[in-house]
C-alpha positions in Angstrom: 127.6 78.5 111.9 128.3 80.5 115.0 125.6 82.7 116.2 125.5 86.0 118.0 125.4 84.4 121.5 128.6 82.4 120.6 130.6 85.4 120.0 132.5 87.5 122.7 131.6 91.2 122.9 135.3 91.8 122.3 135.2 90.3 119.0 132.2 92.5 118.1 134.1 95.4 119.1 136.9 94.9 117.0 134.7 94.0 114.0 132.9 97.4 114.6 136.4 99.1 114.3 136.9 97.2 111.1 133.7 98.0 109.6 134.2 101.6 110.0 137.7 101.6 108.7 139.7 102.2 111.6 141.6 98.8 111.2 142.0 96.8 108.0 141.1 93.0 107.7 144.4 91.6 108.6 144.6 93.7 111.7 141.2 92.8 112.7 141.9 88.8 112.3 145.2 89.3 114.2 143.9 91.0 117.0 140.9 88.7 117.3 143.4 85.6 117.2 145.3 87.2 120.2 142.2 86.9 122.4 141.2 83.8 123.9 137.8 82.8 125.1 137.7 79.9 127.4 141.4 79.1 126.5 140.6 79.0 122.7 141.5 81.5 120.1 138.7 83.8 119.1 139.8 83.7 115.4 137.0 81.5 114.5 134.6 84.1 115.9 136.0 86.9 113.9 136.0 84.8 110.6 132.3 84.0 111.3 131.6 87.8 111.4 132.6 88.3 107.8 129.6 88.6 105.5 128.1 85.5 103.7 125.8 87.1 101.2 124.6 84.1 99.2 123.0 82.7 102.4 121.3 86.0 103.2 119.1 86.5 100.2 115.4 86.6 101.3 113.6 87.7 98.1 114.6 86.0 95.0 115.8 88.3 91.7 112.9 86.5 89.9 110.3 86.9 92.4 106.9 87.3 90.7 105.8 90.0 93.1 108.4 92.5 91.9 110.2 93.9 88.7 114.0 94.9 89.3 116.5 96.7 87.0 119.6 98.8 87.0 119.2 102.3 86.2 121.4 105.2 85.4 120.9 109.0 85.7 122.5 112.4 85.9 124.0 113.6 89.1 125.4 117.0 88.5 127.6 118.0 91.1 128.3 114.4 92.5 131.3 112.2 92.0 131.2 111.8 88.4 128.1 113.4 87.1 126.3 110.2 86.8 124.8 107.6 89.0 123.5 104.1 89.0 121.0 102.2 91.2 118.8 99.3 91.6 115.3 100.1 91.0 112.7 97.5 92.2 109.0 98.1 91.6 106.0 96.0 92.7 104.2 94.1 90.0 101.1 96.1 88.8 100.3 99.4 87.3 101.2 101.7 90.1 101.7 104.5 91.0 103.6 103.6 94.4 105.0 105.6 97.3 108.7 105.9 97.0 111.4 104.2 99.3 115.2 105.2 99.0 117.3 102.4 100.6 120.9 103.7 101.4 123.7 101.2 101.7 126.4 101.1 104.5 129.9 102.5 104.0 131.0 99.7 101.2 128.6 100.5 98.3 125.7 98.5 97.1 126.3 95.1 98.4 123.8 92.3 97.8 122.2 92.5 101.3 121.0 96.1 100.3 119.8 95.1 97.0 117.6 92.3 98.9 116.5 95.1 101.3 115.3 96.9 98.3 113.5 93.9 97.0 111.8 93.4 100.4 110.4 97.2 100.3 109.1 96.4 96.9 107.3 93.3 97.9 105.5 95.6 100.6 104.0 97.8 97.8 106.9 100.4 97.5 108.9 101.9 94.6 112.5 101.2 95.9 115.8 102.6 94.7 119.1 101.5 96.1 121.9 103.9 94.8 125.2 102.7 94.5 127.5 105.5 95.8 130.6 103.5 94.2 129.1 103.6 90.6 131.1 106.5 89.5 134.3 104.6 90.5 133.3 101.1 88.9 130.5 100.1 91.3 130.6 97.8 94.3 133.6 95.9 93.7 132.1 92.3 94.9 133.8 92.4 98.3 133.2 94.6 101.4 137.0 95.2 101.9 137.7 96.8 98.4 134.1 98.5 98.7 135.0 100.0 102.3 138.4 101.5 100.7 136.6 102.8 97.6 133.9 104.6 99.6 136.5 106.1 102.2 138.5 107.6 99.4 135.6 109.4 97.7 134.9 113.2 98.2 132.3 112.7 100.8 130.3 116.1 100.1 130.0 114.9 96.4 128.9 111.4 97.6 126.2 113.1 99.7 125.3 115.1 96.6 124.8 111.8 94.7 122.4 110.6 97.4 120.3 113.8 97.3 120.1 113.5 93.5 119.2 109.8 93.9 116.3 110.8 96.0 115.0 113.3 93.8 115.2 110.9 90.7 113.2 108.4 92.6 110.6 111.0 93.6 110.2 112.0 90.3 109.8 108.5 88.8 106.3 108.1 86.6 105.7 105.1 88.7 106.2 107.2 92.0 103.2 108.9 93.9 105.7 111.6 94.7 105.6 110.8 98.3 109.4 109.8 99.3 110.6 107.9 102.4 114.2 107.2 103.1 115.7 104.2 105.1 119.6 103.3 105.4 121.8 101.4 107.6 125.0 102.4 109.2 126.6 105.0 106.9 123.1 105.1 105.2 121.4 105.6 108.4 123.4 108.8 109.0 122.7 109.8 105.4 119.1 109.1 105.9 119.4 112.0 108.7 121.3 114.1 106.3 118.7 113.8 103.7 116.0 114.8 106.1 117.9 118.0 106.8 118.7 118.8 103.2 115.5 117.8 101.5 113.0 119.2 104.1 109.5 118.9 103.0 110.5 116.9 100.0 110.9 113.9 102.2 107.8 112.5 104.0 109.5 110.0 106.3 112.9 108.7 107.4 113.9 105.5 109.0 117.7 105.7 110.0 119.2 102.5 111.3 122.2 103.1 113.7 123.1 106.1 111.8 125.1 109.3 112.9 122.8 112.0 114.2 122.2 115.0 112.1 123.9 118.1 112.6 122.2 119.8 115.6 122.1 123.1 114.0 120.0 122.1 111.1 117.7 119.8 112.7 115.0 122.2 112.5 115.1 121.9 108.8 113.8 118.4 109.2 110.1 118.2 108.1 109.6 114.6 107.9 108.7 112.2 110.9 111.6 110.1 111.8 111.5 106.4 113.3 115.2 106.1 114.7 116.4 102.6 115.2 119.5 101.9 117.5 121.4 99.0 118.6 122.0 98.5 122.4 125.5 97.6 122.0 126.8 100.7 119.8 128.4 103.2 122.1 129.8 105.5 119.3 126.4 106.1 117.6 124.3 106.1 120.9 126.4 108.6 122.5 125.0 111.1 119.8 121.4 110.5 120.7 120.9 112.7 123.7 121.8 116.0 121.8 119.9 114.8 118.6 117.0 114.1 120.7 117.1 117.5 122.4 117.2 119.2 119.0 114.4 117.1 117.7 112.4 118.1 120.7 113.2 121.8 120.6 112.3 121.8 116.7 109.1 120.0 117.2 110.1 117.3 115.0 107.8 114.0 115.3 109.9 111.1 116.0 110.0 107.7 117.7 113.1 106.0 118.9 113.4 102.3 119.4 116.7 100.8 121.0 116.9 96.9 120.7 118.2 95.0 123.6 121.0 92.7 123.2 122.0 94.0 119.7 124.9 94.9 118.0 125.4 97.7 115.3 124.4 96.3 112.0 121.8 93.8 113.8 119.6 94.1 110.6 122.2 92.8 108.3 121.5 88.9 108.1 124.6 88.1 106.2 126.6 87.9 109.6 126.2 86.8 113.3 125.7 90.2 114.3 122.1 89.7 112.8 119.5 89.3 115.5 116.7 87.9 113.9 113.9 88.8 116.4 114.9 92.5 116.5 115.6 92.6 112.8 112.0 91.3 112.2 110.4 93.7 114.6 112.6 96.8 113.3 111.7 96.0 109.9 107.8 95.5 110.8 108.0 98.9 112.4 109.6 100.5 109.1 107.1 99.2 106.8 104.1 100.3 108.9 105.6 103.8 109.4 106.0 104.2 105.7 102.5 102.9 105.1 101.3 105.4 107.6 103.4 108.3 106.3 103.4 107.5 102.5 99.9 106.6 102.0 
């Protein structure tokens, strides 16, 4: 399997366009095949970037440290009025601090479910909502998932995430202290929830997510741990204005930018994954939640 260092930056840039819906899978592969690296087509590099979820699982469904189940709950004002999510609790009586885990722009795929299990093994009650559940759920592949999510009413989708956060916070096994993390679209949604939930949210960890609306940053009451990839021009361009607004509002924050990383570096199902950076970012995430949700 190719690793990150084997892949040309131009192919990563094309993959970023593909992941964010600017080009489709066919165009991604065609444009990559037109590139040459050392006289060889870059198509193999492009194909290597497509996710391999089975190989990426780190916590088994049957791990004795956790109990996992799918739950359904009302979501008035959302896409359909009903939501579904993957709820994972640590074994033991609880209650536990709660962490909402928000998916990328393609629904609740196996990687995000694994992240929820990782959070539960650290002592958190974790809920990973599936924004696609009102339209049939994650369809089993990222291409169809991305198309489904792009076709949703985005305001209603965000409402479903707000509802999911409040549903998790109110669980009998929850201490009522809520943290939120998310990746890509989920990172931007983490920032949106920080603005929307205010004091209901106690900590937020957005991974390479779009910045919160500058005019609303003053509504953020939760400390933020902001995780960026170095090679992520579109997202990183938002940081100066976001940082200025956080400072002006007195919002406590930490920002870490991981050298040599690509957008999506935490996702261990593709070669964009960078193990050292992902491990450090996750350790920081858990420590941050343990500090602020204790």
